[in-house]
N, CA and C atoms as an extended XYZ file, in Angstrom:
444
Properties=species:S:1:pos:R:3:atomname:S:1:resname:S:1:resid:I:1 pbc="F F F"
N       -18.425        9.755      -13.560 N   MET     1
C       -17.270       10.504      -13.123 CA  MET     1
C       -16.961       10.127      -11.664 C   MET     1
N       -15.663        9.964      -11.378 N   PHE     2
C       -15.244        9.609      -10.028 CA  PHE     2
C       -15.512       10.759       -9.074 C   PHE     2
N       -16.102       10.434       -7.930 N   THR     3
C       -16.376       11.396       -6.867 CA  THR     3
C       -15.827       10.817       -5.564 C   THR     3
N       -14.811       11.456       -4.968 N   PRO     4
C       -14.188       10.899       -3.765 CA  PRO     4
C       -15.161       10.645       -2.618 C   PRO     4
N       -16.180       11.458       -2.505 N   GLU     5
C       -17.135       11.304       -1.409 CA  GLU     5
C       -17.928        9.999       -1.490 C   GLU     5
N       -17.896        9.350       -2.646 N   LEU     6
C       -18.630        8.099       -2.825 CA  LEU     6
C       -17.761        6.863       -2.598 C   LEU     6
N       -16.558        7.084       -2.104 N   LEU     7
C       -15.591        6.019       -1.830 CA  LEU     7
C       -15.487        5.831       -0.315 C   LEU     7
N       -15.688        4.598        0.152 N   ASN     8
C       -15.648        4.317        1.587 CA  ASN     8
C       -14.842        3.058        1.874 C   ASN     8
N       -13.978        3.121        2.897 N   ILE     9
C       -13.309        1.910        3.390 CA  ILE     9
C       -14.321        1.185        4.263 C   ILE     9
N       -14.594       -0.074        3.934 N   ILE    10
C       -15.538       -0.819        4.773 CA  ILE    10
C       -14.839       -1.846        5.661 C   ILE    10
N       -13.596       -2.201        5.309 N   SER    11
C       -12.829       -3.080        6.204 CA  SER    11
C       -11.355       -3.033        5.835 C   SER    11
N       -10.540       -3.443        6.796 N   TYR    12
C        -9.127       -3.652        6.523 CA  TYR    12
C        -8.637       -4.786        7.404 C   TYR    12
N        -7.605       -5.461        6.928 N   LYS    13
C        -7.035       -6.576        7.686 CA  LYS    13
C        -5.531       -6.596        7.446 C   LYS    13
N        -4.795       -6.617        8.537 N   LEU    14
C        -3.350       -6.728        8.464 CA  LEU    14
C        -3.004       -8.210        8.347 C   LEU    14
N        -2.578       -8.634        7.153 N   HIS    15
C        -2.247      -10.042        6.923 CA  HIS    15
C        -0.850      -10.398        7.420 C   HIS    15
N         0.074       -9.440        7.270 N   LYS    16
C         1.458       -9.741        7.634 CA  LYS    16
C         2.144       -8.464        8.096 C   LYS    16
N         2.866       -8.579        9.192 N   LEU    17
C         3.763       -7.514        9.643 CA  LEU    17
C         4.951       -8.199       10.294 C   LEU    17
N         5.956       -8.480        9.491 N   ASN    18
C         7.176       -9.120        9.982 CA  ASN    18
C         8.266       -8.068       10.084 C   ASN    18
N         8.947       -8.066       11.209 N   ILE    19
C        10.092       -7.179       11.398 CA  ILE    19
C        11.253       -8.054       11.841 C   ILE    19
N        12.269       -8.106       11.016 N   ASP    20
C        13.453       -8.900       11.317 CA  ASP    20
C        14.642       -7.977       11.468 C   ASP    20
N        15.271       -8.020       12.638 N   SER    21
C        16.530       -7.315       12.834 CA  SER    21
C        17.637       -8.300       12.502 C   SER    21
N        18.328       -8.037       11.420 N   VAL    22
C        19.346       -8.951       10.919 CA  VAL    22
C        20.599       -8.911       11.787 C   VAL    22
N        20.907       -7.746       12.333 N   SER    23
C        22.094       -7.627       13.185 CA  SER    23
C        21.818       -6.616       14.287 C   SER    23
N        22.742       -6.555       15.250 N   ASP    24
C        22.604       -5.556       16.316 CA  ASP    24
C        22.689       -4.170       15.708 C   ASP    24
N        21.836       -3.293       16.204 N   ILE    25
C        21.753       -1.960       15.631 CA  ILE    25
C        22.278       -0.947       16.639 C   ILE    25
N        23.265       -0.182       16.211 N   ASN    26
C        23.760        0.932       17.000 CA  ASN    26
C        23.086        2.179       16.430 C   ASN    26
N        22.117        2.721       17.150 N   GLU    27
C        21.301        3.827       16.628 CA  GLU    27
C        22.092        5.104       16.388 C   GLU    27
N        23.344        5.167       16.866 N   SER    28
C        24.139        6.368       16.620 CA  SER    28
C        24.762        6.354       15.218 C   SER    28
N        24.690        5.225       14.528 N   GLU    29
C        25.234        5.135       13.176 CA  GLU    29
C        24.227        5.697       12.168 C   GLU    29
N        24.710        5.992       10.975 N   ASP    30
C        23.851        6.540        9.924 CA  ASP    30
C        23.218        5.416        9.118 C   ASP    30
N        21.913        5.560        8.878 N   PHE    31
C        21.138        4.570        8.132 CA  PHE    31
C        20.384        5.255        7.019 C   PHE    31
N        19.993        4.459        6.058 N   TYR    32
C        18.993        4.904        5.090 CA  TYR    32
C        18.026        3.746        4.880 C   TYR    32
N        16.920        4.049        4.265 N   PHE    33
C        15.868        3.056        4.076 CA  PHE    33
C        15.540        2.905        2.601 C   PHE    33
N        15.188        1.690        2.207 N   THR    34
C        14.615        1.468        0.877 CA  THR    34
C        13.198        0.937        1.085 C   THR    34
N        12.315        1.317        0.179 N   VAL    35
C        10.916        0.912        0.275 CA  VAL    35
C        10.446        0.462       -1.099 C   VAL    35
N         9.860       -0.733       -1.152 N   ASP    36
C         9.234       -1.234       -2.382 CA  ASP    36
C         7.757       -1.455       -2.083 C   ASP    36
N         6.900       -0.994       -3.000 N   ASN    37
C         5.449       -1.071       -2.820 CA  ASN    37
C         4.806       -1.764       -4.011 C   ASN    37
N         3.751       -2.510       -3.719 N   LYS    38
C         2.957       -3.127       -4.784 CA  LYS    38
C         1.525       -3.206       -4.282 C   LYS    38
N         0.585       -2.885       -5.162 N   ILE    39
C        -0.821       -3.013       -4.790 CA  ILE    39
C        -1.536       -3.827       -5.856 C   ILE    39
N        -2.332       -4.784       -5.406 N   ASP    40
C        -3.162       -5.584       -6.305 CA  ASP    40
C        -4.615       -5.231       -6.034 C   ASP    40
N        -5.347       -4.976       -7.105 N   LEU    41
C        -6.748       -4.606       -6.985 CA  LEU    41
C        -7.629       -5.708       -7.544 C   LEU    41
N        -8.726       -5.954       -6.860 N   GLY    42
C        -9.736       -6.903       -7.322 CA  GLY    42
C       -11.089       -6.216       -7.287 C   GLY    42
N       -11.963       -6.575       -8.205 N   PHE    43
C       -13.222       -5.856       -8.371 CA  PHE    43
C       -14.420       -6.791       -8.289 C   PHE    43
N       -15.442       -6.377       -7.539 N   ASN    44
C       -16.710       -7.085       -7.467 CA  ASN    44
C       -17.758       -6.111       -7.989 C   ASN    44
N       -18.092       -6.237       -9.270 N   ASP    45
C       -18.987       -5.252       -9.883 CA  ASP    45
C       -20.433       -5.417       -9.419 C   ASP    45
N       -20.786       -6.599       -8.941 N   GLU    46
C       -22.150       -6.831       -8.474 CA  GLU    46
C       -22.457       -6.058       -7.178 C   GLU    46
N       -21.463       -6.006       -6.275 N   HIS    47
C       -21.659       -5.354       -4.981 CA  HIS    47
C       -20.930       -4.016       -4.863 C   HIS    47
N       -20.321       -3.561       -5.976 N   PHE    48
C       -19.620       -2.270       -6.021 CA  PHE    48
C       -18.447       -2.231       -5.033 C   PHE    48
N       -17.716       -3.341       -4.951 N   LEU    49
C       -16.599       -3.458       -4.016 CA  LEU    49
C       -15.274       -3.531       -4.753 C   LEU    49
N       -14.255       -2.976       -4.119 N   ILE    50
C       -12.884       -3.096       -4.625 CA  ILE    50
C       -12.007       -3.556       -3.476 C   ILE    50
N       -11.255       -4.619       -3.732 N   GLN    51
C       -10.288       -5.134       -2.768 CA  GLN    51
C        -8.919       -4.615       -3.183 C   GLN    51
N        -8.185       -4.075       -2.224 N   ALA    52
C        -6.828       -3.589       -2.477 CA  ALA    52
C        -5.896       -4.271       -1.489 C   ALA    52
N        -4.925       -5.010       -2.002 N   ILE    53
C        -3.923       -5.646       -1.149 CA  ILE    53
C        -2.598       -4.938       -1.395 C   ILE    53
N        -2.122       -4.274       -0.360 N   LEU    54
C        -0.888       -3.500       -0.433 CA  LEU    54
C         0.228       -4.296        0.220 C   LEU    54
N         1.287       -4.552       -0.546 N   ASP    55
C         2.472       -5.244       -0.037 CA  ASP    55
C         3.631       -4.261       -0.029 C   ASP    55
N         4.329       -4.211        1.100 N   ILE    56
C         5.438       -3.276        1.260 CA  ILE    56
C         6.630       -4.029        1.832 C   ILE    56
N         7.807       -3.734        1.302 N   GLU    57
C         9.062       -4.248        1.860 CA  GLU    57
C         9.940       -3.045        2.190 C   GLU    57
N        10.389       -2.992        3.445 N   ILE    58
C        11.242       -1.895        3.898 CA  ILE    58
C        12.551       -2.497        4.402 C   ILE    58
N        13.649       -1.882        3.998 N   LYS    59
C        14.960       -2.308        4.489 CA  LYS    59
C        15.652       -1.121        5.147 C   LYS    59
N        16.237       -1.391        6.295 N   LYS    60
C        17.063       -0.403        6.989 CA  LYS    60
C        18.508       -0.783        6.714 C   LYS    60
N        19.246        0.126        6.081 N   ILE    61
C        20.581       -0.192        5.573 CA  ILE    61
C        21.617        0.725        6.218 C   ILE    61
N        22.690        0.119        6.662 N   LEU    62
C        23.784        0.857        7.290 CA  LEU    62
C        24.551        1.622        6.215 C   LEU    62
N        24.712        2.909        6.423 N   ASP    63
C        25.381        3.780        5.451 CA  ASP    63
C        26.811        3.349        5.146 C   ASP    63
N        27.569        3.007        6.181 N   LYS    64
C        29.002        2.817        6.001 CA  LYS    64
C        29.375        1.592        5.171 C   LYS    64
N        28.560        0.531        5.212 N   ASN    65
C        28.962       -0.676        4.487 CA  ASN    65
C        27.824       -1.340        3.708 C   ASN    65
N        26.675       -0.658        3.644 N   GLU    66
C        25.516       -1.136        2.877 CA  GLU    66
C        24.892       -2.417        3.442 C   GLU    66
N        25.205       -2.774        4.690 N   ASP    67
C        24.597       -3.954        5.311 CA  ASP    67
C        23.127       -3.678        5.637 C   ASP    67
N        22.278       -4.655        5.336 N   VAL    68
C        20.881       -4.585        5.748 CA  VAL    68
C        20.831       -5.009        7.207 C   VAL    68
N        20.391       -4.094        8.073 N   VAL    69
C        20.370       -4.392        9.502 CA  VAL    69
C        18.965       -4.723       10.007 C   VAL    69
N        17.950       -4.368        9.217 N   ALA    70
C        16.575       -4.721        9.581 CA  ALA    70
C        15.727       -4.718        8.317 C   ALA    70
N        14.699       -5.560        8.349 N   LYS    71
C        13.827       -5.697        7.189 CA  LYS    71
C        12.397       -5.905        7.692 C   LYS    71
N        11.441       -5.297        6.998 N   SER    72
C        10.043       -5.490        7.355 CA  SER    72
C         9.240       -5.825        6.109 C   SER    72
N         8.365       -6.812        6.233 N   LEU    73
C         7.433       -7.190        5.176 CA  LEU    73
C         6.029       -6.957        5.706 C   LEU    73
N         5.242       -6.220        4.944 N   ILE    74
C         3.889       -5.866        5.359 CA  ILE    74
C         2.926       -6.229        4.243 C   ILE    74
N         1.789       -6.798        4.615 N   SER    75
C         0.709       -7.046        3.662 CA  SER    75
C        -0.593       -6.670        4.363 C   SER    75
N        -1.318       -5.730        3.766 N   ILE    76
C        -2.563       -5.267        4.359 CA  ILE    76
C        -3.638       -5.191        3.283 C   ILE    76
N        -4.813       -5.652        3.645 N   GLU    77
C        -5.940       -5.708        2.696 CA  GLU    77
C        -7.000       -4.687        3.107 C   GLU    77
N        -7.456       -3.943        2.127 N   TYR    78
C        -8.562       -3.004        2.322 CA  TYR    78
C        -9.707       -3.408        1.405 C   TYR    78
N       -10.926       -3.208        1.864 N   VAL    79
C       -12.095       -3.383        1.010 CA  VAL    79
C       -12.824       -2.041        0.985 C   VAL    79
N       -13.051       -1.566       -0.224 N   PHE    80
C       -13.723       -0.295       -0.445 CA  PHE    80
C       -15.087       -0.536       -1.070 C   PHE    80
N       -16.037        0.276       -0.706 N   HIS    81
C       -17.323        0.314       -1.401 CA  HIS    81
C       -17.358        1.613       -2.189 C   HIS    81
N       -17.701        1.510       -3.487 N   VAL    82
C       -17.779        2.677       -4.360 CA  VAL    82
C       -19.223        2.793       -4.814 C   VAL    82
N       -19.922        3.788       -4.280 N   GLU    83
C       -21.359        3.908       -4.517 CA  GLU    83
C       -21.724        3.978       -5.994 C   GLU    83
N       -20.892        4.613       -6.803 N   ASN    84
C       -21.200        4.748       -8.226 CA  ASN    84
C       -20.264        3.903       -9.101 C   ASN    84
N       -19.842        2.750       -8.588 N   PHE    85
C       -18.905        1.903       -9.333 CA  PHE    85
C       -19.458        1.495      -10.698 C   PHE    85
N       -20.764        1.341      -10.796 N   GLY    86
C       -21.378        0.971      -12.076 CA  GLY    86
C       -21.059        1.949      -13.195 C   GLY    86
N       -20.840        3.207      -12.853 N   GLU    87
C       -20.516        4.244      -13.841 CA  GLU    87
C       -19.019        4.304      -14.154 C   GLU    87
N       -18.209        3.606      -13.367 N   LEU    88
C       -16.761        3.780      -13.437 CA  LEU    88
C       -16.010        2.586      -14.011 C   LEU    88
N       -16.737        1.649      -14.588 N   HIS    89
C       -16.051        0.516      -15.207 CA  HIS    89
C       -16.852        0.014      -16.407 C   HIS    89
N       -16.135       -0.657      -17.291 N   THR    90
C       -16.739       -1.310      -18.453 CA  THR    90
C       -16.058       -2.658      -18.635 C   THR    90
N       -16.687       -3.515      -19.434 N   PHE    91
C       -16.099       -4.792      -19.816 CA  PHE    91
C       -15.913       -4.810      -21.326 C   PHE    91
N       -14.796       -5.384      -21.779 N   ASP    92
C       -14.605       -5.519      -23.224 CA  ASP    92
C       -15.277       -6.809      -23.715 C   ASP    92
N       -15.091       -7.131      -24.999 N   ASP    93
C       -15.716       -8.307      -25.604 CA  ASP    93
C       -15.294       -9.624      -24.945 C   ASP    93
N       -14.114       -9.631      -24.337 N   LYS    94
C       -13.597      -10.840      -23.693 CA  LYS    94
C       -13.937      -10.885      -22.203 C   LYS    94
N       -14.682       -9.902      -21.721 N   GLY    95
C       -15.071       -9.875      -20.316 CA  GLY    95
C       -14.027       -9.289      -19.382 C   GLY    95
N       -13.033       -8.607      -19.951 N   ILE    96
C       -11.985       -7.995      -19.130 CA  ILE    96
C       -12.449       -6.613      -18.698 C   ILE    96
N       -12.327       -6.369      -17.411 N   ILE    97
C       -12.799       -5.110      -16.838 CA  ILE    97
C       -11.796       -3.987      -17.085 C   ILE    97
N       -12.323       -2.818      -17.359 N   SER    98
C       -11.533       -1.595      -17.453 CA  SER    98
C       -12.147       -0.609      -16.463 C   SER    98
N       -11.305       -0.062      -15.581 N   VAL    99
C       -11.789        0.778      -14.484 CA  VAL    99
C       -11.206        2.180      -14.624 C   VAL    99
N       -12.020        3.164      -14.292 N   ASP   100
C       -11.624        4.571      -14.333 CA  ASP   100
C       -10.295        4.775      -13.589 C   ASP   100
N        -9.341        5.409      -14.269 N   LYS   101
C        -8.007        5.601      -13.691 CA  LYS   101
C        -8.047        6.478      -12.443 C   LYS   101
N        -8.911        7.482      -12.404 N   ASN   102
C        -9.008        8.314      -11.200 CA  ASN   102
C        -9.427        7.479       -9.990 C   ASN   102
N       -10.309        6.524      -10.219 N   LEU   103
C       -10.749        5.653       -9.131 CA  LEU   103
C        -9.602        4.780       -8.638 C   LEU   103
N        -8.913        4.098       -9.534 N   THR   104
C        -7.832        3.198       -9.109 CA  THR   104
C        -6.692        3.975       -8.447 C   THR   104
N        -6.404        5.164       -8.955 N   THR   105
C        -5.362        5.992       -8.345 CA  THR   105
C        -5.757        6.404       -6.936 C   THR   105
N        -7.006        6.798       -6.766 N   ASN   106
C        -7.471        7.194       -5.435 CA  ASN   106
C        -7.532        6.023       -4.467 C   ASN   106
N        -7.919        4.856       -4.941 N   ILE   107
C        -7.906        3.654       -4.090 CA  ILE   107
C        -6.481        3.407       -3.593 C   ILE   107
N        -5.511        3.443       -4.502 N   ALA   108
C        -4.108        3.220       -4.123 CA  ALA   108
C        -3.640        4.295       -3.147 C   ALA   108
N        -4.005        5.540       -3.383 N   ALA   109
C        -3.578        6.636       -2.511 CA  ALA   109
C        -4.160        6.493       -1.109 C   ALA   109
N        -5.434        6.173       -1.013 N   VAL   110
C        -6.065        6.020        0.301 CA  VAL   110
C        -5.473        4.822        1.042 C   VAL   110
N        -5.277        3.708        0.350 N   ALA   111
C        -4.699        2.524        0.990 CA  ALA   111
C        -3.288        2.827        1.496 C   ALA   111
N        -2.486        3.477        0.681 N   TYR   112
C        -1.108        3.783        1.059 CA  TYR   112
C        -1.067        4.769        2.225 C   TYR   112
N        -1.844        5.841        2.136 N   SER   113
C        -1.784        6.852        3.200 CA  SER   113
C        -2.341        6.309        4.514 C   SER   113
N        -3.358        5.482        4.467 N   THR   114
C        -3.882        4.862        5.683 CA  THR   114
C        -2.827        3.943        6.296 C   THR   114
N        -2.123        3.209        5.454 N   THR   115
C        -1.067        2.314        5.924 CA  THR   115
C         0.078        3.098        6.554 C   THR   115
N         0.384        4.275        6.026 N   ARG   116
C         1.432        5.118        6.632 CA  ARG   116
C         1.132        5.356        8.103 C   ARG   116
N        -0.103        5.705        8.408 N   GLY   117
C        -0.485        5.957        9.793 CA  GLY   117
C        -0.470        4.710       10.651 C   GLY   117
N        -0.977        3.611       10.102 N   LEU   118
C        -0.986        2.351       10.859 CA  LEU   118
C         0.437        1.907       11.216 C   LEU   118
N         1.351        2.019       10.254 N   LEU   119
C         2.717        1.547       10.501 CA  LEU   119
C         3.471        2.445       11.462 C   LEU   119
N         3.180        3.715       11.449 N   LEU   120
C         3.835        4.612       12.391 CA  LEU   120
C         3.613        4.115       13.821 C   LEU   120
N         2.405        3.683       14.097 N   ASP   121
C         2.094        3.141       15.420 CA  ASP   121
C         2.710        1.752       15.621 C   ASP   121
N         2.580        0.889       14.637 N   ARG   122
C         3.063       -0.500       14.764 CA  ARG   122
C         4.588       -0.601       14.864 C   ARG   122
N         5.295        0.375       14.294 N   PHE   123
C         6.758        0.333       14.309 CA  PHE   123
C         7.359        0.859       15.614 C   PHE   123
N         6.548        1.392       16.490 N   ARG   124
C         7.047        1.936       17.751 CA  ARG   124
C         7.796        0.855       18.523 C   ARG   124
N         8.973        1.223       19.047 N   ASP   125
C         9.822        0.334       19.865 CA  ASP   125
C        10.357       -0.867       19.082 C   ASP   125
N        10.527       -0.698       17.777 N   THR   126
C        11.156       -1.727       16.937 CA  THR   126
C        12.361       -1.105       16.238 C   THR   126
N        13.008       -1.885       15.392 N   ALA   127
C        14.128       -1.361       14.598 CA  ALA   127
C        13.679       -0.245       13.653 C   ALA   127
N        12.358       -0.116       13.443 N   PHE   128
C        11.828        0.915       12.547 CA  PHE   128
C        11.136        2.046       13.317 C   PHE   128
N        11.418        2.145       14.619 N   ASP   129
C        10.855        3.219       15.431 CA  ASP   129
C        11.202        4.571       14.786 C   ASP   129
N        10.228        5.451       14.700 N   ASN   130
C        10.355        6.789       14.104 CA  ASN   130
C        10.451        6.779       12.577 C   ASN   130
N        10.364        5.615       11.949 N   PHE   131
C        10.334        5.571       10.486 CA  PHE   131
C         8.908        5.860       10.014 C   PHE   131
N         8.796        6.732        9.026 N   ILE   132
C         7.508        7.047        8.417 CA  ILE   132
C         7.614        6.727        6.928 C   ILE   132
N         6.660        5.942        6.432 N   LEU   133
C         6.658        5.681        4.995 CA  LEU   133
C         6.701        7.007        4.249 C   LEU   133
N         7.525        7.109        3.226 N   PRO   134
C         7.615        8.378        2.501 CA  PRO   134
C         6.341        8.657        1.702 C   PRO   134
N         6.094        9.925        1.478 N   ILE   135
C         5.014       10.314        0.576 CA  ILE   135
C         5.476        9.966       -0.828 C   ILE   135
N         4.601        9.372       -1.613 N   VAL   136
C         4.990        8.913       -2.946 CA  VAL   136
C         4.021        9.442       -4.003 C   VAL   136
N         4.486        9.412       -5.240 N   ASP   137
C         3.628        9.673       -6.385 CA  ASP   137
C         2.989        8.333       -6.736 C   ASP   137
N         1.732        8.196       -6.449 N   ILE   138
C         1.030        6.929       -6.641 CA  ILE   138
C         1.184        6.411       -8.066 C   ILE   138
N         1.169        7.302       -9.042 N   ASN   139
C         1.252        6.881      -10.440 CA  ASN   139
C         2.628        6.320      -10.810 C   ASN   139
N         3.676        6.718      -10.087 N   LYS   140
C         5.028        6.274      -10.425 CA  LYS   140
C         5.600        5.256       -9.461 C   LYS   140
N         5.258        5.385       -8.183 N   ASP   141
C         6.000        4.679       -7.154 CA  ASP   141
C         5.316        3.455       -6.570 C   ASP   141
N         4.097        3.157       -7.005 N   ILE   142
C         3.433        1.948       -6.539 CA  ILE   142
C         3.074        1.104       -7.756 C   ILE   142
N         3.585       -0.105       -7.769 N   ILE   143
C         3.271       -1.035       -8.859 CA  ILE   143
C         1.856       -1.552       -8.651 C   ILE   143
N         1.036       -1.494       -9.683 N   THR   144
C        -0.346       -1.949       -9.563 CA  THR   144
C        -0.709       -2.865      -10.720 C   THR   144
N        -1.713       -3.697      -10.486 N   ASN   145
C        -2.212       -4.569      -11.541 CA  ASN   145
C        -3.423       -3.954      -12.249 C   ASN   145
N        -3.780       -2.709      -11.881 N   ALA   146
C        -4.983       -2.075      -12.437 CA  ALA   146
C        -4.806       -1.764      -13.915 C   ALA   146
N        -5.848       -2.057      -14.650 N   GLN   147
C        -5.889       -1.736      -16.081 CA  GLN   147
C        -6.902       -0.614      -16.261 C   GLN   147
N        -6.455        0.520      -16.744 N   SER   148
C        -7.381        1.652      -16.911 CA  SER   148
C        -7.717        1.845      -18.364 C   SER   148
């Protein structure tokens, strides 16, 4: 059974943080943002490790004419150690891993929420200043490669 206390982040690495301002931005105008998220999970059953690579694309769009005025691409990798990972996965006859859905959901949630905090700081004094990644339903709003 999945136990959150047995899940630990052991490392993270920011692979990409690109911020492109496509045009001059007048901050007095009305904007909205679009956010696309994807997470890829990799598993090391020998060492009880899970790699999570979270890719995010954010666009800042001008309300009046739908012009994209700024865009950010982010890729961040987390490595988790799961003390009881041996109990939380199985292999089928073809050697394909199946992992407990509560575990994969929690990995995605921790990676996403940690990234929210990191980006809040990294976006300071950019076209995305004061932007906070929205809270999402991990099961619906993040595309994952996890097979449960």
